[in-house]
N, C-alpha and C positions, 0 to 999 in steps of 0.2 A: 296528134293527140290520140290516145287509145280510145276507141269507140265503146269499149266495155265499161269504162269509168263514167259514172253518172256526172252530170253537170254539177260543178262546184266541189266535187270530190277530188282529193289528191292521192297520190301513191302513199303518202305518209299515213293517211287514214287506213288504207289497206294494210300496210305494214304494222301499224299499231293494233288493228283488229286481229291480225294473225298472231301477234305477240300475246295479246290477251287470251286468245283462243288456246294457244300453247300452254299458258299458265293454268287456265281452267281445266285443260285436259290432264294436267298433272295432279289434280286434286281428287282424292278418293272419297271424301265425305262432304256433306253440306249441300249437295246438288240433288235436285229431284230427278226422278226417272226420266221425265220429259226433257229436262235440261241436258242430261247425259246423252240421250238419244239425239237431241238437236245438235249438240256440240260435236258428236261423232259424225253426223251427216255433213255438217258444215266443214269439218276437217277434211272430208273426202271431196268437197266441192272443188272443181277445177275452174280456174279463171278467177276473176275478181268477185269479191263478196258484194251482195246487193246492199243498198242502204238499210233495208229492213233487217237483214241478217246482222249487219254491224250493230244496229241499235239493240237487237236482242242480245247479242254477245255482251255489249256494254251493260245492259240491264242486269244480266246474270252476274257479271263481275261486280257491279255495285252492290247487289244484294248479298253476295258472298263475302265481301270485304267489310 
């Protein structure tokens, strides 16, 4: 088991979060300055995303859609 993956988290959650992130990064409008900066920094994040990062990505995606 990968020690970087939080308990109860699966690689599917990581892959899904990265796919949502890619979708959000392709959007030019509808995002706040903070959201754009957050998404840019998370895109550069090496390794697995944290549960908090995933939750924030999902929250931004739900608000945008």
